[in-house]
HTML snippet that shows the backbone in 3Dmol.js (N, CA, C, O; Angstrom):
<script src="https://3Dmol.org/build/3Dmol-min.js"></script>
<div id="view" style="width:600px;height:400px;position:relative"></div>
<script>
const pdb = `
ATOM      1  N   MET A   1      13.640  11.937   9.136  1.00  0.00           N
ATOM      2  CA  MET A   1      12.815  10.659   9.181  1.00  0.00           C
ATOM      3  C   MET A   1      11.321  10.947   9.662  1.00  0.00           C
ATOM      4  O   MET A   1      11.103  11.569  10.701  1.00  0.00           O
ATOM      5  N   SER A   2      10.351  10.477   8.877  1.00  0.00           N
ATOM      6  CA  SER A   2       8.987  10.611   9.235  1.00  0.00           C
ATOM      7  C   SER A   2       8.387   9.292   9.724  1.00  0.00           C
ATOM      8  O   SER A   2       8.646   8.250   9.121  1.00  0.00           O
ATOM      9  N   GLU A   3       7.655   9.304  10.718  1.00  0.00           N
ATOM     10  CA  GLU A   3       7.126   8.141  11.394  1.00  0.00           C
ATOM     11  C   GLU A   3       5.655   8.431  11.855  1.00  0.00           C
ATOM     12  O   GLU A   3       5.304   9.372  12.567  1.00  0.00           O
ATOM     13  N   PHE A   4       4.920   7.527  11.360  1.00  0.00           N
ATOM     14  CA  PHE A   4       3.260   7.594  11.735  1.00  0.00           C
ATOM     15  C   PHE A   4       2.886   6.251  12.178  1.00  0.00           C
ATOM     16  O   PHE A   4       3.224   5.193  11.647  1.00  0.00           O
ATOM     17  N   LEU A   5       2.103   6.421  13.274  1.00  0.00           N
ATOM     18  CA  LEU A   5       1.499   5.170  13.883  1.00  0.00           C
ATOM     19  C   LEU A   5       0.071   5.191  13.831  1.00  0.00           C
ATOM     20  O   LEU A   5      -0.479   6.000  14.579  1.00  0.00           O
ATOM     21  N   PHE A   6      -0.719   4.390  13.022  1.00  0.00           N
ATOM     22  CA  PHE A   6      -2.166   4.522  12.904  1.00  0.00           C
ATOM     23  C   PHE A   6      -2.747   3.576  13.792  1.00  0.00           C
ATOM     24  O   PHE A   6      -2.179   2.506  14.012  1.00  0.00           O
ATOM     25  N   ASN A   7      -3.888   3.893  14.349  1.00  0.00           N
ATOM     26  CA  ASN A   7      -4.406   2.898  15.203  1.00  0.00           C
ATOM     27  C   ASN A   7      -5.851   3.319  15.431  1.00  0.00           C
ATOM     28  O   ASN A   7      -6.207   4.355  14.870  1.00  0.00           O
ATOM     29  N   ASN A   8      -6.785   2.618  16.222  1.00  0.00           N
ATOM     30  CA  ASN A   8      -8.072   2.944  16.502  1.00  0.00           C
ATOM     31  C   ASN A   8      -9.052   2.820  15.297  1.00  0.00           C
ATOM     32  O   ASN A   8      -9.960   3.644  15.188  1.00  0.00           O
ATOM     33  N   GLY A   9      -8.910   1.900  14.463  1.00  0.00           N
ATOM     34  CA  GLY A   9      -9.757   1.762  13.300  1.00  0.00           C
ATOM     35  C   GLY A   9      -9.568   0.349  12.777  1.00  0.00           C
ATOM     36  O   GLY A   9      -8.870  -0.474  13.369  1.00  0.00           O
ATOM     37  N   THR A  10     -10.303   0.065  11.493  1.00  0.00           N
ATOM     38  CA  THR A  10     -10.199  -1.078  10.875  1.00  0.00           C
ATOM     39  C   THR A  10      -9.024  -1.047   9.860  1.00  0.00           C
ATOM     40  O   THR A  10      -9.072  -0.369   8.834  1.00  0.00           O
ATOM     41  N   ILE A  11      -8.020  -1.782  10.190  1.00  0.00           N
ATOM     42  CA  ILE A  11      -6.807  -1.827   9.383  1.00  0.00           C
ATOM     43  C   ILE A  11      -6.545  -3.105   8.572  1.00  0.00           C
ATOM     44  O   ILE A  11      -6.175  -4.169   9.068  1.00  0.00           O
ATOM     45  N   HIS A  12      -6.782  -2.879   7.256  1.00  0.00           N
ATOM     46  CA  HIS A  12      -6.656  -4.098   6.384  1.00  0.00           C
ATOM     47  C   HIS A  12      -5.280  -4.335   5.924  1.00  0.00           C
ATOM     48  O   HIS A  12      -4.694  -3.426   5.337  1.00  0.00           O
ATOM     49  N   THR A  13      -4.708  -5.461   6.131  1.00  0.00           N
ATOM     50  CA  THR A  13      -3.212  -5.733   5.632  1.00  0.00           C
ATOM     51  C   THR A  13      -3.119  -6.229   4.246  1.00  0.00           C
ATOM     52  O   THR A  13      -2.070  -6.050   3.627  1.00  0.00           O
ATOM     53  N   MET A  14      -4.218  -6.898   3.643  1.00  0.00           N
ATOM     54  CA  MET A  14      -4.134  -7.617   2.410  1.00  0.00           C
ATOM     55  C   MET A  14      -3.293  -8.794   2.522  1.00  0.00           C
ATOM     56  O   MET A  14      -2.813  -9.297   1.506  1.00  0.00           O
ATOM     57  N   ASP A  15      -3.057  -9.317   3.778  1.00  0.00           N
ATOM     58  CA  ASP A  15      -2.427 -10.568   4.010  1.00  0.00           C
ATOM     59  C   ASP A  15      -3.353 -11.617   4.533  1.00  0.00           C
ATOM     60  O   ASP A  15      -3.948 -11.493   5.604  1.00  0.00           O
ATOM     61  N   SER A  16      -3.456 -12.644   3.751  1.00  0.00           N
ATOM     62  CA  SER A  16      -4.669 -13.625   4.115  1.00  0.00           C
ATOM     63  C   SER A  16      -4.406 -14.318   5.346  1.00  0.00           C
ATOM     64  O   SER A  16      -5.349 -14.888   5.896  1.00  0.00           O
ATOM     65  N   THR A  17      -3.121 -14.355   5.919  1.00  0.00           N
ATOM     66  CA  THR A  17      -2.833 -14.951   7.210  1.00  0.00           C
ATOM     67  C   THR A  17      -3.085 -14.003   8.377  1.00  0.00           C
ATOM     68  O   THR A  17      -3.104 -14.427   9.533  1.00  0.00           O
ATOM     69  N   ARG A  18      -3.275 -12.742   8.083  1.00  0.00           N
ATOM     70  CA  ARG A  18      -3.502 -11.755   9.142  1.00  0.00           C
ATOM     71  C   ARG A  18      -4.137 -10.510   8.490  1.00  0.00           C
ATOM     72  O   ARG A  18      -3.491  -9.470   8.360  1.00  0.00           O
ATOM     73  N   PRO A  19      -5.524 -10.648   8.046  1.00  0.00           N
ATOM     74  CA  PRO A  19      -6.109  -9.749   7.240  1.00  0.00           C
ATOM     75  C   PRO A  19      -6.340  -8.408   8.046  1.00  0.00           C
ATOM     76  O   PRO A  19      -6.372  -7.344   7.427  1.00  0.00           O
ATOM     77  N   LEU A  20      -6.491  -8.440   9.337  1.00  0.00           N
ATOM     78  CA  LEU A  20      -6.856  -7.249  10.090  1.00  0.00           C
ATOM     79  C   LEU A  20      -5.878  -7.149  11.326  1.00  0.00           C
ATOM     80  O   LEU A  20      -5.589  -8.117  12.029  1.00  0.00           O
ATOM     81  N   VAL A  21      -5.418  -5.911  11.502  1.00  0.00           N
ATOM     82  CA  VAL A  21      -4.608  -5.662  12.653  1.00  0.00           C
ATOM     83  C   VAL A  21      -5.084  -4.485  13.493  1.00  0.00           C
ATOM     84  O   VAL A  21      -5.979  -3.786  13.016  1.00  0.00           O
ATOM     85  N   ASP A  22      -4.567  -4.176  14.737  1.00  0.00           N
ATOM     86  CA  ASP A  22      -4.825  -3.137  15.540  1.00  0.00           C
ATOM     87  C   ASP A  22      -4.155  -1.811  15.231  1.00  0.00           C
ATOM     88  O   ASP A  22      -4.706  -0.743  15.497  1.00  0.00           O
ATOM     89  N   SER A  23      -2.934  -1.895  14.655  1.00  0.00           N
ATOM     90  CA  SER A  23      -2.222  -0.742  14.337  1.00  0.00           C
ATOM     91  C   SER A  23      -1.148  -1.019  13.322  1.00  0.00           C
ATOM     92  O   SER A  23      -0.742  -2.152  13.061  1.00  0.00           O
ATOM     93  N   VAL A  24      -0.716   0.090  12.766  1.00  0.00           N
ATOM     94  CA  VAL A  24       0.355  -0.125  11.742  1.00  0.00           C
ATOM     95  C   VAL A  24       1.383   1.105  11.885  1.00  0.00           C
ATOM     96  O   VAL A  24       0.987   2.263  12.018  1.00  0.00           O
ATOM     97  N   LEU A  25       2.634   0.769  11.847  1.00  0.00           N
ATOM     98  CA  LEU A  25       3.707   1.872  11.959  1.00  0.00           C
ATOM     99  C   LEU A  25       4.412   2.033  10.596  1.00  0.00           C
ATOM    100  O   LEU A  25       4.964   1.096  10.020  1.00  0.00           O
ATOM    101  N   VAL A  26       4.344   3.390  10.091  1.00  0.00           N
ATOM    102  CA  VAL A  26       4.907   3.715   8.757  1.00  0.00           C
ATOM    103  C   VAL A  26       6.087   4.677   8.992  1.00  0.00           C
ATOM    104  O   VAL A  26       5.939   5.711   9.643  1.00  0.00           O
ATOM    105  N   ARG A  27       7.268   4.308   8.442  1.00  0.00           N
ATOM    106  CA  ARG A  27       8.424   5.036   8.511  1.00  0.00           C
ATOM    107  C   ARG A  27       8.947   5.321   7.162  1.00  0.00           C
ATOM    108  O   ARG A  27       9.136   4.421   6.344  1.00  0.00           O
ATOM    109  N   ASP A  28       9.189   6.598   6.916  1.00  0.00           N
ATOM    110  CA  ASP A  28       9.572   7.074   5.582  1.00  0.00           C
ATOM    111  C   ASP A  28       8.876   6.329   4.397  1.00  0.00           C
ATOM    112  O   ASP A  28       9.499   5.777   3.490  1.00  0.00           O
ATOM    113  N   ASP A  29       7.622   6.371   4.496  1.00  0.00           N
ATOM    114  CA  ASP A  29       6.678   5.948   3.541  1.00  0.00           C
ATOM    115  C   ASP A  29       6.728   4.348   3.400  1.00  0.00           C
ATOM    116  O   ASP A  29       6.264   3.855   2.372  1.00  0.00           O
ATOM    117  N   ARG A  30       7.253   3.552   4.354  1.00  0.00           N
ATOM    118  CA  ARG A  30       7.314   2.250   4.287  1.00  0.00           C
ATOM    119  C   ARG A  30       6.680   1.620   5.605  1.00  0.00           C
ATOM    120  O   ARG A  30       6.886   2.093   6.723  1.00  0.00           O
ATOM    121  N   ILE A  31       5.946   0.587   5.377  1.00  0.00           N
ATOM    122  CA  ILE A  31       5.305  -0.114   6.530  1.00  0.00           C
ATOM    123  C   ILE A  31       6.413  -0.836   7.174  1.00  0.00           C
ATOM    124  O   ILE A  31       7.057  -1.648   6.511  1.00  0.00           O
ATOM    125  N   VAL A  32       6.712  -0.594   8.499  1.00  0.00           N
ATOM    126  CA  VAL A  32       7.732  -1.334   9.201  1.00  0.00           C
ATOM    127  C   VAL A  32       7.302  -2.252  10.409  1.00  0.00           C
ATOM    128  O   VAL A  32       8.084  -3.053  10.922  1.00  0.00           O
ATOM    129  N   ALA A  33       6.088  -2.087  10.795  1.00  0.00           N
ATOM    130  CA  ALA A  33       5.405  -2.863  11.805  1.00  0.00           C
ATOM    131  C   ALA A  33       3.911  -2.803  11.655  1.00  0.00           C
ATOM    132  O   ALA A  33       3.305  -1.774  11.355  1.00  0.00           O
ATOM    133  N   VAL A  34       3.270  -4.150  11.917  1.00  0.00           N
ATOM    134  CA  VAL A  34       1.821  -4.092  11.993  1.00  0.00           C
ATOM    135  C   VAL A  34       1.578  -5.123  13.123  1.00  0.00           C
ATOM    136  O   VAL A  34       2.430  -5.942  13.468  1.00  0.00           O
ATOM    137  N   GLY A  35       0.263  -5.007  13.707  1.00  0.00           N
ATOM    138  CA  GLY A  35       0.034  -5.765  14.783  1.00  0.00           C
ATOM    139  C   GLY A  35      -0.734  -5.027  15.900  1.00  0.00           C
ATOM    140  O   GLY A  35      -1.540  -4.127  15.663  1.00  0.00           O
ATOM    141  N   SER A  36      -0.432  -5.466  17.117  1.00  0.00           N
ATOM    142  CA  SER A  36      -1.005  -4.847  18.257  1.00  0.00           C
ATOM    143  C   SER A  36      -0.458  -3.467  18.544  1.00  0.00           C
ATOM    144  O   SER A  36       0.726  -3.251  18.283  1.00  0.00           O
ATOM    145  N   LEU A  37      -1.168  -2.575  19.027  1.00  0.00           N
ATOM    146  CA  LEU A  37      -0.576  -1.198  19.517  1.00  0.00           C
ATOM    147  C   LEU A  37       0.684  -1.333  20.250  1.00  0.00           C
ATOM    148  O   LEU A  37       1.666  -0.628  20.019  1.00  0.00           O
ATOM    149  N   ALA A  38       0.636  -2.280  21.163  1.00  0.00           N
ATOM    150  CA  ALA A  38       1.816  -2.441  21.987  1.00  0.00           C
ATOM    151  C   ALA A  38       3.087  -2.761  21.245  1.00  0.00           C
ATOM    152  O   ALA A  38       4.160  -2.232  21.537  1.00  0.00           O
ATOM    153  N   ASN A  39       2.928  -3.703  20.211  1.00  0.00           N
ATOM    154  CA  ASN A  39       4.071  -4.058  19.286  1.00  0.00           C
ATOM    155  C   ASN A  39       4.572  -2.940  18.513  1.00  0.00           C
ATOM    156  O   ASN A  39       5.771  -2.662  18.498  1.00  0.00           O
ATOM    157  N   THR A  40       3.565  -2.192  17.772  1.00  0.00           N
ATOM    158  CA  THR A  40       3.928  -1.081  16.972  1.00  0.00           C
ATOM    159  C   THR A  40       4.597   0.131  17.761  1.00  0.00           C
ATOM    160  O   THR A  40       5.544   0.807  17.358  1.00  0.00           O
ATOM    161  N   MET A  41       3.983   0.254  18.844  1.00  0.00           N
ATOM    162  CA  MET A  41       4.646   1.356  19.723  1.00  0.00           C
ATOM    163  C   MET A  41       6.130   0.961  20.120  1.00  0.00           C
ATOM    164  O   MET A  41       7.021   1.808  20.052  1.00  0.00           O
ATOM    165  N   ALA A  42       6.385  -0.339  20.536  1.00  0.00           N
ATOM    166  CA  ALA A  42       7.637  -0.762  20.864  1.00  0.00           C
ATOM    167  C   ALA A  42       8.658  -0.578  19.715  1.00  0.00           C
ATOM    168  O   ALA A  42       9.835  -0.321  19.965  1.00  0.00           O
ATOM    169  N   ALA A  43       8.185  -0.714  18.435  1.00  0.00           N
ATOM    170  CA  ALA A  43       9.084  -0.470  17.318  1.00  0.00           C
ATOM    171  C   ALA A  43       9.113   0.846  16.826  1.00  0.00           C
ATOM    172  O   ALA A  43       9.869   1.084  15.884  1.00  0.00           O
ATOM    173  N   SER A  44       8.333   1.852  17.359  1.00  0.00           N
ATOM    174  CA  SER A  44       8.417   3.220  17.009  1.00  0.00           C
ATOM    175  C   SER A  44       9.455   3.972  17.655  1.00  0.00           C
ATOM    176  O   SER A  44       9.988   3.560  18.685  1.00  0.00           O
ATOM    177  N   GLY A  45       9.771   5.063  17.098  1.00  0.00           N
ATOM    178  CA  GLY A  45      10.813   6.073  17.719  1.00  0.00           C
ATOM    179  C   GLY A  45      10.150   7.082  18.636  1.00  0.00           C
ATOM    180  O   GLY A  45       8.937   7.130  18.835  1.00  0.00           O
ATOM    181  N   THR A  46      11.017   7.849  19.152  1.00  0.00           N
ATOM    182  CA  THR A  46      10.398   8.920  20.127  1.00  0.00           C
ATOM    183  C   THR A  46       9.638  10.018  19.514  1.00  0.00           C
ATOM    184  O   THR A  46       8.861  10.702  20.180  1.00  0.00           O
ATOM    185  N   GLY A  47       9.852  10.210  18.216  1.00  0.00           N
ATOM    186  CA  GLY A  47       9.177  11.369  17.405  1.00  0.00           C
ATOM    187  C   GLY A  47       8.000  10.748  16.599  1.00  0.00           C
ATOM    188  O   GLY A  47       7.588  11.378  15.625  1.00  0.00           O
ATOM    189  N   VAL A  48       7.441   9.588  16.921  1.00  0.00           N
ATOM    190  CA  VAL A  48       6.310   9.150  16.072  1.00  0.00           C
ATOM    191  C   VAL A  48       5.249  10.094  16.250  1.00  0.00           C
ATOM    192  O   VAL A  48       5.100  10.698  17.312  1.00  0.00           O
ATOM    193  N   THR A  49       4.409  10.267  15.123  1.00  0.00           N
ATOM    194  CA  THR A  49       3.183  10.940  15.084  1.00  0.00           C
ATOM    195  C   THR A  49       2.118  10.028  15.146  1.00  0.00           C
ATOM    196  O   THR A  49       1.992   9.284  14.173  1.00  0.00           O
ATOM    197  N   MET A  50       1.247   9.912  16.162  1.00  0.00           N
ATOM    198  CA  MET A  50       0.013   9.150  16.251  1.00  0.00           C
ATOM    199  C   MET A  50      -1.135   9.585  15.557  1.00  0.00           C
ATOM    200  O   MET A  50      -1.581  10.721  15.722  1.00  0.00           O
ATOM    201  N   ILE A  51      -1.685   8.698  14.732  1.00  0.00           N
ATOM    202  CA  ILE A  51      -2.801   9.039  13.844  1.00  0.00           C
ATOM    203  C   ILE A  51      -3.979   8.255  14.423  1.00  0.00           C
ATOM    204  O   ILE A  51      -3.955   7.026  14.354  1.00  0.00           O
ATOM    205  N   ASP A  52      -5.015   8.893  14.993  1.00  0.00           N
ATOM    206  CA  ASP A  52      -6.205   8.226  15.515  1.00  0.00           C
ATOM    207  C   ASP A  52      -7.228   8.087  14.427  1.00  0.00           C
ATOM    208  O   ASP A  52      -7.890   9.075  14.109  1.00  0.00           O
ATOM    209  N   LEU A  53      -7.407   6.914  13.824  1.00  0.00           N
ATOM    210  CA  LEU A  53      -8.329   6.628  12.791  1.00  0.00           C
ATOM    211  C   LEU A  53      -9.821   6.944  13.194  1.00  0.00           C
ATOM    212  O   LEU A  53     -10.701   7.095  12.347  1.00  0.00           O
ATOM    213  N   GLN A  54     -10.030   7.030  14.512  1.00  0.00           N
ATOM    214  CA  GLN A  54     -11.398   7.335  14.930  1.00  0.00           C
ATOM    215  C   GLN A  54     -12.567   6.431  14.407  1.00  0.00           C
ATOM    216  O   GLN A  54     -13.694   6.821  14.104  1.00  0.00           O
ATOM    217  N   GLY A  55     -12.098   5.183  14.360  1.00  0.00           N
ATOM    218  CA  GLY A  55     -13.089   4.079  13.786  1.00  0.00           C
ATOM    219  C   GLY A  55     -13.049   4.013  12.285  1.00  0.00           C
ATOM    220  O   GLY A  55     -13.821   3.221  11.745  1.00  0.00           O
ATOM    221  N   GLY A  56     -12.249   4.742  11.544  1.00  0.00           N
ATOM    222  CA  GLY A  56     -12.212   4.713  10.139  1.00  0.00           C
ATOM    223  C   GLY A  56     -11.608   3.502   9.663  1.00  0.00           C
ATOM    224  O   GLY A  56     -11.362   2.633  10.499  1.00  0.00           O
ATOM    225  N   THR A  57     -11.301   3.282   8.340  1.00  0.00           N
ATOM    226  CA  THR A  57     -10.741   2.218   7.771  1.00  0.00           C
ATOM    227  C   THR A  57      -9.535   2.711   7.017  1.00  0.00           C
ATOM    228  O   THR A  57      -9.543   3.706   6.292  1.00  0.00           O
ATOM    229  N   LEU A  58      -8.412   1.872   7.265  1.00  0.00           N
ATOM    230  CA  LEU A  58      -7.143   2.125   6.548  1.00  0.00           C
ATOM    231  C   LEU A  58      -6.669   0.792   5.711  1.00  0.00           C
ATOM    232  O   LEU A  58      -6.515  -0.327   6.202  1.00  0.00           O
ATOM    233  N   MET A  59      -6.487   1.139   4.427  1.00  0.00           N
ATOM    234  CA  MET A  59      -6.030   0.074   3.552  1.00  0.00           C
ATOM    235  C   MET A  59      -4.792   0.374   2.756  1.00  0.00           C
ATOM    236  O   MET A  59      -4.652   1.540   2.384  1.00  0.00           O
ATOM    237  N   PRO A  60      -3.852  -0.530   2.434  1.00  0.00           N
ATOM    238  CA  PRO A  60      -2.708  -0.170   1.671  1.00  0.00           C
ATOM    239  C   PRO A  60      -3.168   0.358   0.357  1.00  0.00           C
ATOM    240  O   PRO A  60      -4.183  -0.070  -0.194  1.00  0.00           O
ATOM    241  N   ARG A  61      -2.426   1.273  -0.127  1.00  0.00           N
ATOM    242  CA  ARG A  61      -2.661   1.769  -1.544  1.00  0.00           C
ATOM    243  C   ARG A  61      -2.063   0.840  -2.604  1.00  0.00           C
ATOM    244  O   ARG A  61      -1.106   0.122  -2.314  1.00  0.00           O
ATOM    245  N   PHE A  62      -2.554   0.839  -3.708  1.00  0.00           N
ATOM    246  CA  PHE A  62      -1.945  -0.031  -4.778  1.00  0.00           C
ATOM    247  C   PHE A  62      -1.980   0.795  -6.051  1.00  0.00           C
ATOM    248  O   PHE A  62      -2.894   1.593  -6.258  1.00  0.00           O
ATOM    249  N   ILE A  63      -1.001   0.603  -6.887  1.00  0.00           N
ATOM    250  CA  ILE A  63      -0.816   1.013  -8.139  1.00  0.00           C
ATOM    251  C   ILE A  63      -1.504   0.162  -9.241  1.00  0.00           C
ATOM    252  O   ILE A  63      -1.111  -0.986  -9.451  1.00  0.00           O
ATOM    253  N   ASP A  64      -2.518   0.705  -9.943  1.00  0.00           N
ATOM    254  CA  ASP A  64      -3.171  -0.187 -10.844  1.00  0.00           C
ATOM    255  C   ASP A  64      -2.459  -0.234 -12.231  1.00  0.00           C
ATOM    256  O   ASP A  64      -2.730   0.646 -13.047  1.00  0.00           O
ATOM    257  N   SER A  65      -1.647  -1.123 -12.513  1.00  0.00           N
ATOM    258  CA  SER A  65      -0.983  -1.201 -13.704  1.00  0.00           C
ATOM    259  C   SER A  65      -1.569  -2.419 -14.534  1.00  0.00           C
ATOM    260  O   SER A  65      -1.350  -3.585 -14.204  1.00  0.00           O
ATOM    261  N   HIS A  66      -2.305  -2.074 -15.597  1.00  0.00           N
ATOM    262  CA  HIS A  66      -2.993  -3.101 -16.406  1.00  0.00           C
ATOM    263  C   HIS A  66      -3.112  -2.707 -17.789  1.00  0.00           C
ATOM    264  O   HIS A  66      -2.823  -1.571 -18.163  1.00  0.00           O
ATOM    265  N   VAL A  67      -3.571  -3.709 -18.639  1.00  0.00           N
ATOM    266  CA  VAL A  67      -3.598  -3.455 -19.985  1.00  0.00           C
ATOM    267  C   VAL A  67      -5.014  -4.158 -20.556  1.00  0.00           C
ATOM    268  O   VAL A  67      -5.351  -5.268 -20.146  1.00  0.00           O
ATOM    269  N   HIS A  68      -5.666  -3.552 -21.357  1.00  0.00           N
ATOM    270  CA  HIS A  68      -6.669  -4.132 -22.133  1.00  0.00           C
ATOM    271  C   HIS A  68      -6.232  -4.921 -23.306  1.00  0.00           C
ATOM    272  O   HIS A  68      -5.830  -4.426 -24.359  1.00  0.00           O
ATOM    273  N   ILE A  69      -6.354  -6.370 -23.012  1.00  0.00           N
ATOM    274  CA  ILE A  69      -5.837  -7.238 -24.037  1.00  0.00           C
ATOM    275  C   ILE A  69      -6.442  -6.997 -25.402  1.00  0.00           C
ATOM    276  O   ILE A  69      -5.673  -7.085 -26.359  1.00  0.00           O
ATOM    277  N   TRP A  70      -7.676  -6.712 -25.621  1.00  0.00           N
ATOM    278  CA  TRP A  70      -8.173  -6.612 -26.979  1.00  0.00           C
ATOM    279  C   TRP A  70      -7.591  -5.333 -27.651  1.00  0.00           C
ATOM    280  O   TRP A  70      -7.526  -5.188 -28.872  1.00  0.00           O
ATOM    281  N   THR A  71      -7.186  -4.442 -26.754  1.00  0.00           N
ATOM    282  CA  THR A  71      -6.584  -3.237 -27.501  1.00  0.00           C
ATOM    283  C   THR A  71      -5.134  -3.694 -28.069  1.00  0.00           C
ATOM    284  O   THR A  71      -4.745  -3.392 -29.198  1.00  0.00           O
ATOM    285  N   VAL A  72      -4.446  -4.398 -27.215  1.00  0.00           N
ATOM    286  CA  VAL A  72      -3.068  -4.725 -27.435  1.00  0.00           C
ATOM    287  C   VAL A  72      -3.190  -5.590 -28.841  1.00  0.00           C
ATOM    288  O   VAL A  72      -2.456  -5.384 -29.807  1.00  0.00           O
ATOM    289  N   GLY A  73      -4.096  -6.458 -28.809  1.00  0.00           N
ATOM    290  CA  GLY A  73      -4.314  -7.400 -30.020  1.00  0.00           C
ATOM    291  C   GLY A  73      -4.653  -6.582 -31.196  1.00  0.00           C
ATOM    292  O   GLY A  73      -4.153  -6.833 -32.293  1.00  0.00           O
ATOM    293  N   GLN A  74      -5.434  -5.667 -31.025  1.00  0.00           N
ATOM    294  CA  GLN A  74      -5.896  -4.850 -32.166  1.00  0.00           C
ATOM    295  C   GLN A  74      -4.625  -4.054 -32.733  1.00  0.00           C
ATOM    296  O   GLN A  74      -4.528  -3.907 -33.951  1.00  0.00           O
ATOM    297  N   LEU A  75      -3.724  -3.578 -31.937  1.00  0.00           N
ATOM    298  CA  LEU A  75      -2.734  -2.645 -32.205  1.00  0.00           C
ATOM    299  C   LEU A  75      -1.688  -3.648 -32.888  1.00  0.00           C
ATOM    300  O   LEU A  75      -0.997  -3.228 -33.816  1.00  0.00           O
ATOM    301  N   LEU A  76      -1.577  -4.825 -32.489  1.00  0.00           N
ATOM    302  CA  LEU A  76      -0.611  -5.823 -33.034  1.00  0.00           C
ATOM    303  C   LEU A  76      -0.987  -6.348 -34.324  1.00  0.00           C
ATOM    304  O   LEU A  76      -0.095  -6.849 -35.009  1.00  0.00           O
ATOM    305  N   THR A  77      -2.368  -6.306 -34.835  1.00  0.00           N
ATOM    306  CA  THR A  77      -2.824  -6.774 -35.934  1.00  0.00           C
ATOM    307  C   THR A  77      -3.230  -5.766 -36.906  1.00  0.00           C
ATOM    308  O   THR A  77      -3.433  -6.135 -38.063  1.00  0.00           O
ATOM    309  N   THR A  78      -3.374  -4.551 -36.589  1.00  0.00           N
ATOM    310  CA  THR A  78      -3.856  -3.595 -37.394  1.00  0.00           C
ATOM    311  C   THR A  78      -2.920  -2.412 -37.687  1.00  0.00           C
ATOM    312  O   THR A  78      -3.217  -1.594 -38.557  1.00  0.00           O
ATOM    313  N   MET A  79      -1.776  -2.317 -36.956  1.00  0.00           N
ATOM    314  CA  MET A  79      -0.735  -1.166 -37.174  1.00  0.00           C
ATOM    315  C   MET A  79       0.412  -1.785 -37.710  1.00  0.00           C
ATOM    316  O   MET A  79       0.795  -2.924 -37.442  1.00  0.00           O
ATOM    317  N   LEU A  80       0.985  -0.919 -38.538  1.00  0.00           N
ATOM    318  CA  LEU A  80       2.359  -1.440 -39.161  1.00  0.00           C
ATOM    319  C   LEU A  80       3.430  -0.737 -38.269  1.00  0.00           C
ATOM    320  O   LEU A  80       3.385   0.459 -37.981  1.00  0.00           O
ATOM    321  N   ASP A  81       4.443  -1.649 -37.846  1.00  0.00           N
ATOM    322  CA  ASP A  81       5.479  -1.123 -37.030  1.00  0.00           C
ATOM    323  C   ASP A  81       6.731  -0.754 -37.966  1.00  0.00           C
ATOM    324  O   ASP A  81       7.396  -1.662 -38.465  1.00  0.00           O
ATOM    325  N   VAL A  82       7.010   0.463 -38.173  1.00  0.00           N
ATOM    326  CA  VAL A  82       8.039   0.878 -39.046  1.00  0.00           C
ATOM    327  C   VAL A  82       9.227   1.531 -38.301  1.00  0.00           C
ATOM    328  O   VAL A  82       9.965   2.369 -38.817  1.00  0.00           O
ATOM    329  N   ARG A  83       9.338   1.072 -37.054  1.00  0.00           N
ATOM    330  CA  ARG A  83      10.631   1.472 -36.296  1.00  0.00           C
ATOM    331  C   ARG A  83      11.797   0.787 -36.884  1.00  0.00           C
ATOM    332  O   ARG A  83      11.737  -0.391 -37.235  1.00  0.00           O
ATOM    333  N   GLY A  84      12.942   1.568 -37.004  1.00  0.00           N
ATOM    334  CA  GLY A  84      13.997   1.013 -37.518  1.00  0.00           C
ATOM    335  C   GLY A  84      14.133   1.000 -39.118  1.00  0.00           C
ATOM    336  O   GLY A  84      15.207   0.731 -39.656  1.00  0.00           O
ATOM    337  N   THR A  85      13.046   1.288 -39.791  1.00  0.00           N
ATOM    338  CA  THR A  85      13.020   1.329 -41.216  1.00  0.00           C
ATOM    339  C   THR A  85      13.741   2.529 -41.822  1.00  0.00           C
ATOM    340  O   THR A  85      13.566   3.652 -41.349  1.00  0.00           O
ATOM    341  N   LYS A  86      14.508   2.325 -42.808  1.00  0.00           N
ATOM    342  CA  LYS A  86      15.206   3.562 -43.512  1.00  0.00           C
ATOM    343  C   LYS A  86      14.515   3.821 -44.835  1.00  0.00           C
ATOM    344  O   LYS A  86      14.892   4.742 -45.559  1.00  0.00           O
TER     345      LYS A  86
END
`;
const viewer = $3Dmol.createViewer("view");
viewer.addModel(pdb, "pdb");
viewer.setStyle({}, {cartoon: {color: "spectrum"}});
viewer.zoomTo();
viewer.render();
</script>
């Protein structure tokens, strides 16, 4: 099990009800606690690795899955679908 506690920086949650927090606890690549340093420390195990952001910024990563509508439209109107044709 890997566990990391990030603190001492600007930590964005992307949650409009609580956009910034003091620390975040990540266990096995999943966010398990956010909030004050005391709260995340209480939720952490004995082998937690502390990451001092030194005033830096931490943001959740995201996977950009998108499509360009005009391309899809062009493909649907200009290409012949011959799948299943014998």
